[in-house]
A tleap script that builds the chain and sets N, CA, C and O, in Angstrom:
source leaprc.protein.ff14SB
mol = sequence {
  NMET PRO LYS ILE PHE GLU TYR LEU GLY ILE
  LEU ILE PHE PHE TYR SER ASN GLU HIE GLU
  PRO ILE HIE VAL HIE GLY LYS HIE ASP GLY
  PHE GLN SER LYS ALA GLU PHE TYR ILE VAL
  ASP GLY LYS ILE VAL GLU ILE LYS ILE ARG
  HIE ILE LYS GLY LEU ARG PRO LEU THR GLY
  ASN LYS LEU LYS ASP PHE GLU ASP PHE LEU
  GLU VAL TYR SER GLU GLN ILE VAL GLN LYS
  TRP ILE ASP TYR PHE VAL TYR HIE LYS ASP
  VAL GLU PHE GLU LYS ILE ASN THR ARG ILE
  CLYS
}
set mol.1.N position { 120.458 141.601 189.042 }
set mol.1.CA position { 119.492 141.929 188.016 }
set mol.1.C position { 118.157 142.242 188.689 }
set mol.1.O position { 117.370 141.329 188.935 }
set mol.2.N position { 117.889 143.500 188.989 }
set mol.2.CA position { 116.604 143.836 189.596 }
set mol.2.C position { 115.443 143.605 188.632 }
set mol.2.O position { 115.372 144.203 187.559 }
set mol.3.N position { 114.546 142.729 189.041 }
set mol.3.CA position { 113.318 142.489 188.291 }
set mol.3.C position { 112.300 143.485 188.824 }
set mol.3.O position { 112.066 143.550 190.031 }
set mol.4.N position { 111.695 144.258 187.935 }
set mol.4.CA position { 110.791 145.299 188.425 }
set mol.4.C position { 109.327 145.014 188.121 }
set mol.4.O position { 108.453 145.412 188.891 }
set mol.5.N position { 109.045 144.338 187.023 }
set mol.5.CA position { 107.675 143.990 186.672 }
set mol.5.C position { 107.655 142.658 185.939 }
set mol.5.O position { 108.644 142.242 185.336 }
set mol.6.N position { 106.511 142.005 186.007 }
set mol.6.CA position { 106.188 140.935 185.071 }
set mol.6.C position { 104.804 141.270 184.546 }
set mol.6.O position { 103.869 141.488 185.316 }
set mol.7.N position { 104.684 141.308 183.231 }
set mol.7.CA position { 103.406 141.639 182.593 }
set mol.7.C position { 103.077 140.564 181.565 }
set mol.7.O position { 103.762 140.424 180.551 }
set mol.8.N position { 102.019 139.809 181.842 }
set mol.8.CA position { 101.558 138.749 180.939 }
set mol.8.C position { 102.714 137.843 180.514 }
set mol.8.O position { 102.822 137.468 179.346 }
set mol.9.N position { 103.565 137.501 181.459 }
set mol.9.CA position { 104.682 136.599 181.202 }
set mol.9.C position { 105.960 137.269 180.729 }
set mol.9.O position { 106.989 136.605 180.612 }
set mol.10.N position { 105.923 138.564 180.456 }
set mol.10.CA position { 107.123 139.292 180.034 }
set mol.10.C position { 107.826 139.808 181.288 }
set mol.10.O position { 107.243 140.563 182.066 }
set mol.11.N position { 109.058 139.407 181.477 }
set mol.11.CA position { 109.843 139.881 182.618 }
set mol.11.C position { 110.488 141.204 182.231 }
set mol.11.O position { 111.170 141.294 181.210 }
set mol.12.N position { 110.273 142.221 183.042 }
set mol.12.CA position { 110.816 143.556 182.777 }
set mol.12.C position { 111.832 143.853 183.887 }
set mol.12.O position { 111.507 143.825 185.074 }
set mol.13.N position { 113.066 144.138 183.467 }
set mol.13.CA position { 114.159 144.253 184.434 }
set mol.13.C position { 115.246 145.159 183.892 }
set mol.13.O position { 115.235 145.544 182.723 }
set mol.14.N position { 116.188 145.492 184.768 }
set mol.14.CA position { 117.434 146.105 184.330 }
set mol.14.C position { 118.580 145.401 185.032 }
set mol.14.O position { 118.398 144.782 186.080 }
set mol.15.N position { 119.752 145.503 184.447 }
set mol.15.CA position { 120.933 144.903 185.051 }
set mol.15.C position { 121.469 145.860 186.111 }
set mol.15.O position { 121.247 147.068 186.035 }
set mol.16.N position { 122.163 145.323 187.084 }
set mol.16.CA position { 122.628 146.150 188.198 }
set mol.16.C position { 123.792 147.064 187.826 }
set mol.16.O position { 124.194 147.903 188.632 }
set mol.17.N position { 124.338 146.916 186.626 }
set mol.17.CA position { 125.439 147.783 186.194 }
set mol.17.C position { 125.060 148.558 184.934 }
set mol.17.O position { 125.890 148.726 184.041 }
set mol.18.N position { 123.838 149.022 184.855 }
set mol.18.CA position { 123.314 149.678 183.657 }
set mol.18.C position { 123.955 151.035 183.409 }
set mol.18.O position { 124.705 151.556 184.234 }
set mol.19.N position { 123.639 151.581 182.259 }
set mol.19.CA position { 124.174 152.852 181.787 }
set mol.19.C position { 123.015 153.669 181.217 }
set mol.19.O position { 121.922 153.144 181.005 }
set mol.20.N position { 123.254 154.923 180.979 }
set mol.20.CA position { 122.229 155.765 180.357 }
set mol.20.C position { 122.260 155.566 178.849 }
set mol.20.O position { 123.302 155.164 178.330 }
set mol.21.N position { 121.195 155.819 178.122 }
set mol.21.CA position { 119.950 156.376 178.624 }
set mol.21.C position { 119.209 155.365 179.495 }
set mol.21.O position { 119.461 154.161 179.433 }
set mol.22.N position { 118.307 155.877 180.293 }
set mol.22.CA position { 117.475 155.010 181.120 }
set mol.22.C position { 116.806 154.005 180.194 }
set mol.22.O position { 116.220 154.379 179.177 }
set mol.23.N position { 116.896 152.738 180.549 }
set mol.23.CA position { 116.267 151.706 179.735 }
set mol.23.C position { 115.972 150.471 180.573 }
set mol.23.O position { 116.546 150.268 181.643 }
set mol.24.N position { 115.060 149.655 180.057 }
set mol.24.CA position { 114.717 148.381 180.679 }
set mol.24.C position { 114.745 147.305 179.606 }
set mol.24.O position { 114.657 147.580 178.409 }
set mol.25.N position { 114.867 146.089 180.071 }
set mol.25.CA position { 114.827 144.935 179.188 }
set mol.25.C position { 113.496 144.227 179.376 }
set mol.25.O position { 112.967 144.153 180.485 }
set mol.26.N position { 112.964 143.711 178.284 }
set mol.26.CA position { 111.767 142.881 178.321 }
set mol.26.C position { 112.131 141.520 177.767 }
set mol.26.O position { 112.663 141.413 176.662 }
set mol.27.N position { 111.841 140.469 178.542 }
set mol.27.CA position { 112.264 139.121 178.156 }
set mol.27.C position { 111.090 138.160 178.274 }
set mol.27.O position { 110.358 138.162 179.263 }
set mol.28.N position { 110.927 137.334 177.234 }
set mol.28.CA position { 109.883 136.315 177.259 }
set mol.28.C position { 110.316 135.130 176.407 }
set mol.28.O position { 110.596 135.281 175.218 }
set mol.29.N position { 110.369 133.964 177.014 }
set mol.29.CA position { 110.582 132.709 176.292 }
set mol.29.C position { 111.803 132.749 175.364 }
set mol.29.O position { 111.729 132.304 174.218 }
set mol.30.N position { 112.918 133.278 175.857 }
set mol.30.CA position { 114.146 133.315 175.073 }
set mol.30.C position { 114.281 134.503 174.133 }
set mol.30.O position { 115.301 134.637 173.458 }
set mol.31.N position { 113.284 135.357 174.076 }
set mol.31.CA position { 113.324 136.563 173.248 }
set mol.31.C position { 113.527 137.753 174.174 }
set mol.31.O position { 113.028 137.759 175.299 }
set mol.32.N position { 114.265 138.770 173.702 }
set mol.32.CA position { 114.527 139.925 174.557 }
set mol.32.C position { 114.745 141.188 173.718 }
set mol.32.O position { 115.449 141.178 172.709 }
set mol.33.N position { 114.124 142.258 174.168 }
set mol.33.CA position { 114.313 143.586 173.578 }
set mol.33.C position { 114.543 144.558 174.718 }
set mol.33.O position { 114.311 144.235 175.883 }
set mol.34.N position { 115.003 145.754 174.371 }
set mol.34.CA position { 115.129 146.775 175.413 }
set mol.34.C position { 114.396 148.030 174.970 }
set mol.34.O position { 114.221 148.288 173.779 }
set mol.35.N position { 113.975 148.796 175.956 }
set mol.35.CA position { 113.264 150.046 175.712 }
set mol.35.C position { 114.068 151.173 176.337 }
set mol.35.O position { 114.377 151.146 177.529 }
set mol.36.N position { 114.403 152.164 175.519 }
set mol.36.CA position { 115.152 153.326 175.993 }
set mol.36.C position { 114.203 154.495 176.167 }
set mol.36.O position { 113.355 154.752 175.312 }
set mol.37.N position { 114.348 155.204 177.281 }
set mol.37.CA position { 113.490 156.340 177.608 }
set mol.37.C position { 114.280 157.625 177.391 }
set mol.37.O position { 115.362 157.804 177.950 }
set mol.38.N position { 113.735 158.506 176.583 }
set mol.38.CA position { 114.368 159.804 176.333 }
set mol.38.C position { 113.570 160.866 177.076 }
set mol.38.O position { 112.364 161.017 176.881 }
set mol.39.N position { 114.275 161.593 177.930 }
set mol.39.CA position { 113.641 162.530 178.856 }
set mol.39.C position { 114.184 163.934 178.603 }
set mol.39.O position { 115.394 164.147 178.529 }
set mol.40.N position { 113.267 164.876 178.475 }
set mol.40.CA position { 113.631 166.281 178.293 }
set mol.40.C position { 112.861 167.085 179.336 }
set mol.40.O position { 111.640 166.975 179.441 }
set mol.41.N position { 113.586 167.892 180.105 }
set mol.41.CA position { 112.983 168.718 181.153 }
set mol.41.C position { 112.081 167.906 182.082 }
set mol.41.O position { 111.001 168.351 182.471 }
set mol.42.N position { 112.553 166.700 182.429 }
set mol.42.CA position { 111.835 165.872 183.387 }
set mol.42.C position { 110.640 165.124 182.829 }
set mol.42.O position { 109.926 164.464 183.584 }
set mol.43.N position { 110.404 165.209 181.519 }
set mol.43.CA position { 109.268 164.520 180.908 }
set mol.43.C position { 109.766 163.512 179.870 }
set mol.43.O position { 110.701 163.777 179.115 }
set mol.44.N position { 109.118 162.358 179.858 }
set mol.44.CA position { 109.451 161.343 178.859 }
set mol.44.C position { 108.890 161.818 177.524 }
set mol.44.O position { 107.682 162.006 177.380 }
set mol.45.N position { 109.769 162.010 176.557 }
set mol.45.CA position { 109.335 162.508 175.249 }
set mol.45.C position { 109.326 161.412 174.189 }
set mol.45.O position { 108.680 161.550 173.150 }
set mol.46.N position { 110.050 160.320 174.457 }
set mol.46.CA position { 110.084 159.235 173.487 }
set mol.46.C position { 110.548 157.954 174.167 }
set mol.46.O position { 111.364 157.978 175.088 }
set mol.47.N position { 110.008 156.835 173.690 }
set mol.47.CA position { 110.449 155.513 174.113 }
set mol.47.C position { 110.792 154.751 172.840 }
set mol.47.O position { 109.953 154.602 171.952 }
set mol.48.N position { 112.034 154.267 172.756 }
set mol.48.CA position { 112.473 153.516 171.576 }
set mol.48.C position { 112.728 152.067 171.966 }
set mol.48.O position { 113.443 151.785 172.928 }
set mol.49.N position { 112.139 151.160 171.212 }
set mol.49.CA position { 112.389 149.737 171.402 }
set mol.49.C position { 113.594 149.372 170.535 }
set mol.49.O position { 113.625 149.674 169.342 }
set mol.50.N position { 114.571 148.729 171.138 }
set mol.50.CA position { 115.808 148.371 170.444 }
set mol.50.C position { 116.033 146.860 170.510 }
set mol.50.O position { 115.631 146.189 171.461 }
set mol.51.N position { 116.683 146.355 169.478 }
set mol.51.CA position { 117.136 144.970 169.486 }
set mol.51.C position { 118.449 144.909 170.254 }
set mol.51.O position { 119.189 145.891 170.310 }
set mol.52.N position { 118.728 143.776 170.833 }
set mol.52.CA position { 119.972 143.568 171.566 }
set mol.52.C position { 120.830 142.610 170.746 }
set mol.52.O position { 120.411 141.496 170.431 }
set mol.53.N position { 122.014 143.052 170.412 }
set mol.53.CA position { 122.908 142.263 169.563 }
set mol.53.C position { 123.088 140.850 170.140 }
set mol.53.O position { 123.381 140.672 171.322 }
set mol.54.N position { 122.905 139.873 169.278 }
set mol.54.CA position { 123.103 138.487 169.674 }
set mol.54.C position { 121.890 137.820 170.283 }
set mol.54.O position { 121.928 136.626 170.577 }
set mol.55.N position { 120.804 138.570 170.480 }
set mol.55.CA position { 119.582 138.001 171.063 }
set mol.55.C position { 118.419 138.143 170.088 }
set mol.55.O position { 118.386 139.061 169.269 }
set mol.56.N position { 117.480 137.232 170.189 }
set mol.56.CA position { 116.280 137.305 169.366 }
set mol.56.C position { 115.321 138.317 169.988 }
set mol.56.O position { 115.003 138.215 171.173 }
set mol.57.N position { 114.856 139.295 169.203 }
set mol.57.CA position { 113.971 140.325 169.759 }
set mol.57.C position { 112.544 139.823 169.956 }
set mol.57.O position { 112.096 138.886 169.294 }
set mol.58.N position { 111.845 140.474 170.885 }
set mol.58.CA position { 110.418 140.209 171.036 }
set mol.58.C position { 109.726 140.508 169.716 }
set mol.58.O position { 110.100 141.441 169.005 }
set mol.59.N position { 108.720 139.716 169.395 }
set mol.59.CA position { 107.986 139.914 168.145 }
set mol.59.C position { 106.490 139.728 168.392 }
set mol.59.O position { 106.070 139.265 169.453 }
set mol.60.N position { 105.709 140.096 167.398 }
set mol.60.CA position { 104.278 139.817 167.392 }
set mol.60.C position { 103.543 140.357 168.605 }
set mol.60.O position { 103.739 141.501 169.016 }
set mol.61.N position { 102.694 139.509 169.169 }
set mol.61.CA position { 101.854 139.917 170.297 }
set mol.61.C position { 102.668 140.293 171.528 }
set mol.61.O position { 102.292 141.211 172.258 }
set mol.62.N position { 103.779 139.598 171.772 }
set mol.62.CA position { 104.584 139.912 172.958 }
set mol.62.C position { 105.265 141.268 172.811 }
set mol.62.O position { 105.400 141.998 173.793 }
set mol.63.N position { 105.689 141.612 171.613 }
set mol.63.CA position { 106.251 142.949 171.389 }
set mol.63.C position { 105.172 144.005 171.617 }
set mol.63.O position { 105.429 145.032 172.245 }
set mol.64.N position { 103.973 143.756 171.110 }
set mol.64.CA position { 102.860 144.691 171.302 }
set mol.64.C position { 102.513 144.822 172.791 }
set mol.64.O position { 102.273 145.927 173.276 }
set mol.65.N position { 102.487 143.703 173.512 }
set mol.65.CA position { 102.228 143.743 174.958 }
set mol.65.C position { 103.292 144.572 175.674 }
set mol.65.O position { 102.969 145.364 176.559 }
set mol.66.N position { 104.554 144.397 175.297 }
set mol.66.CA position { 105.655 145.157 175.885 }
set mol.66.C position { 105.469 146.648 175.616 }
set mol.66.O position { 105.616 147.466 176.524 }
set mol.67.N position { 105.149 147.003 174.382 }
set mol.67.CA position { 104.924 148.409 174.021 }
set mol.67.C position { 103.749 149.000 174.796 }
set mol.67.O position { 103.843 150.118 175.303 }
set mol.68.N position { 102.651 148.262 174.891 }
set mol.68.CA position { 101.482 148.743 175.636 }
set mol.68.C position { 101.825 148.973 177.104 }
set mol.68.O position { 101.421 149.973 177.697 }
set mol.69.N position { 102.569 148.039 177.680 }
set mol.69.CA position { 102.976 148.162 179.075 }
set mol.69.C position { 103.831 149.401 179.284 }
set mol.69.O position { 103.617 150.156 180.233 }
set mol.70.N position { 104.796 149.609 178.402 }
set mol.70.CA position { 105.680 150.769 178.519 }
set mol.70.C position { 104.911 152.072 178.442 }
set mol.70.O position { 105.228 153.027 179.151 }
set mol.71.N position { 103.913 152.116 177.593 }
set mol.71.CA position { 103.108 153.326 177.441 }
set mol.71.C position { 102.405 153.705 178.745 }
set mol.71.O position { 102.317 154.882 179.097 }
set mol.72.N position { 101.912 152.704 179.446 }
set mol.72.CA position { 101.158 152.960 180.679 }
set mol.72.C position { 102.075 153.099 181.903 }
set mol.72.O position { 101.800 153.909 182.788 }
set mol.73.N position { 103.144 152.327 181.958 }
set mol.73.CA position { 103.982 152.261 183.164 }
set mol.73.C position { 105.324 152.987 183.036 }
set mol.73.O position { 106.205 152.796 183.874 }
set mol.74.N position { 105.492 153.804 182.017 }
set mol.74.CA position { 106.792 154.441 181.788 }
set mol.74.C position { 107.255 155.282 182.977 }
set mol.74.O position { 108.428 155.237 183.349 }
set mol.75.N position { 106.354 156.035 183.563 }
set mol.75.CA position { 106.742 156.894 184.704 }
set mol.75.C position { 107.234 156.051 185.885 }
set mol.75.O position { 108.225 156.397 186.529 }
set mol.76.N position { 106.538 154.945 186.166 }
set mol.76.CA position { 106.938 154.071 187.270 }
set mol.76.C position { 108.282 153.406 186.984 }
set mol.76.O position { 109.100 153.237 187.888 }
set mol.77.N position { 108.507 153.029 185.722 }
set mol.77.CA position { 109.785 152.420 185.349 }
set mol.77.C position { 110.930 153.406 185.578 }
set mol.77.O position { 111.949 153.053 186.172 }
set mol.78.N position { 110.762 154.628 185.110 }
set mol.78.CA position { 111.803 155.649 185.285 }
set mol.78.C position { 112.035 155.911 186.774 }
set mol.78.O position { 113.180 156.064 187.200 }
set mol.79.N position { 110.977 155.963 187.559 }
set mol.79.CA position { 111.138 156.187 188.996 }
set mol.79.C position { 111.906 155.048 189.653 }
set mol.79.O position { 112.756 155.284 190.512 }
set mol.80.N position { 111.611 153.812 189.251 }
set mol.80.CA position { 112.341 152.671 189.813 }
set mol.80.C position { 113.822 152.731 189.421 }
set mol.80.O position { 114.690 152.387 190.222 }
set mol.81.N position { 114.105 153.163 188.202 }
set mol.81.CA position { 115.505 153.326 187.754 }
set mol.81.C position { 116.214 154.338 188.655 }
set mol.81.O position { 117.306 154.076 189.159 }
set mol.82.N position { 115.585 155.487 188.849 }
set mol.82.CA position { 116.173 156.546 189.681 }
set mol.82.C position { 116.357 156.062 191.111 }
set mol.82.O position { 117.412 156.270 191.711 }
set mol.83.N position { 115.332 155.417 191.659 }
set mol.83.CA position { 115.447 154.902 193.024 }
set mol.83.C position { 116.625 153.945 193.157 }
set mol.83.O position { 117.374 154.009 194.132 }
set mol.84.N position { 116.788 153.058 192.180 }
set mol.84.CA position { 117.831 152.041 192.266 }
set mol.84.C position { 119.227 152.600 191.996 }
set mol.84.O position { 120.155 152.357 192.767 }
set mol.85.N position { 119.373 153.341 190.909 }
set mol.85.CA position { 120.702 153.773 190.492 }
set mol.85.C position { 121.153 155.088 191.118 }
set mol.85.O position { 122.352 155.285 191.313 }
set mol.86.N position { 120.240 155.984 191.434 }
set mol.86.CA position { 120.622 157.274 192.013 }
set mol.86.C position { 120.569 157.223 193.537 }
set mol.86.O position { 121.511 157.637 194.213 }
set mol.87.N position { 119.452 156.707 194.076 }
set mol.87.CA position { 119.265 156.702 195.527 }
set mol.87.C position { 119.670 155.384 196.192 }
set mol.87.O position { 119.639 155.271 197.418 }
set mol.88.N position { 120.047 154.394 195.387 }
set mol.88.CA position { 120.494 153.088 195.886 }
set mol.88.C position { 119.471 152.429 196.804 }
set mol.88.O position { 119.814 151.816 197.814 }
set mol.89.N position { 118.213 152.574 196.424 }
set mol.89.CA position { 117.115 151.938 197.166 }
set mol.89.C position { 116.771 150.606 196.504 }
set mol.89.O position { 117.013 150.402 195.314 }
set mol.90.N position { 116.212 149.724 197.288 }
set mol.90.CA position { 115.645 148.504 196.720 }
set mol.90.C position { 114.372 148.880 195.975 }
set mol.90.O position { 113.677 149.820 196.359 }
set mol.91.N position { 114.070 148.149 194.913 }
set mol.91.CA position { 112.845 148.398 194.161 }
set mol.91.C position { 111.948 147.172 194.265 }
set mol.91.O position { 112.420 146.035 194.275 }
set mol.92.N position { 110.665 147.422 194.340 }
set mol.92.CA position { 109.708 146.332 194.480 }
set mol.92.C position { 109.353 145.736 193.135 }
set mol.92.O position { 109.238 146.436 192.129 }
set mol.93.N position { 109.183 144.430 193.144 }
set mol.93.CA position { 108.736 143.683 191.981 }
set mol.93.C position { 107.213 143.650 191.983 }
set mol.93.O position { 106.592 143.407 193.017 }
set mol.94.N position { 106.618 143.895 190.820 }
set mol.94.CA position { 105.164 143.859 190.687 }
set mol.94.C position { 104.793 142.930 189.546 }
set mol.94.O position { 105.352 143.020 188.453 }
set mol.95.N position { 103.846 142.034 189.806 }
set mol.95.CA position { 103.363 141.101 188.786 }
set mol.95.C position { 101.965 141.534 188.359 }
set mol.95.O position { 101.076 141.709 189.192 }
set mol.96.N position { 101.785 141.703 187.054 }
set mol.96.CA position { 100.507 142.165 186.515 }
set mol.96.C position { 100.024 141.138 185.505 }
set mol.96.O position { 100.661 140.920 184.475 }
set mol.97.N position { 98.906 140.515 185.804 }
set mol.97.CA position { 98.374 139.457 184.951 }
set mol.97.C position { 97.154 139.886 184.147 }
set mol.97.O position { 96.620 139.104 183.360 }
set mol.98.N position { 96.716 141.114 184.340 }
set mol.98.CA position { 95.548 141.622 183.637 }
set mol.98.C position { 95.989 142.499 182.495 }
set mol.98.O position { 96.806 143.402 182.675 }
set mol.99.N position { 95.451 142.236 181.314 }
set mol.99.CA position { 95.790 143.044 180.133 }
set mol.99.C position { 95.376 144.494 180.370 }
set mol.99.O position { 94.280 144.752 180.868 }
set mol.100.N position { 96.243 145.440 180.017 }
set mol.100.CA position { 95.969 146.855 180.285 }
set mol.100.C position { 95.245 147.539 179.131 }
set mol.100.O position { 94.705 148.631 179.311 }
set mol.101.N position { 95.222 146.928 177.959 }
set mol.101.CA position { 94.502 147.525 176.820 }
set mol.101.C position { 93.557 146.532 176.218 }
set mol.101.O position { 92.863 146.847 175.251 }
savepdb mol mol.pdb
quit
């Protein structure tokens, strides 16, 4: 399970056997949601937050923090996905404790 970011206590990661569409999981205190990235002609055109069956989704401020993070770091997330799954490179973990908005 490559952990790629931690933002204000939210762990952002993907599983090592993931599938498309490109997506990441956000987990905090037993709650978890995933964000799917839709890409057209090499550009992210939409990010959808999805619930994961059987898990409690992020809510309230933590959901908003996750959404804000995705808005700013979406390009880096997609690049880490490509590096890991396409190029089989290790990806660096980054911890961010400063609110971005």
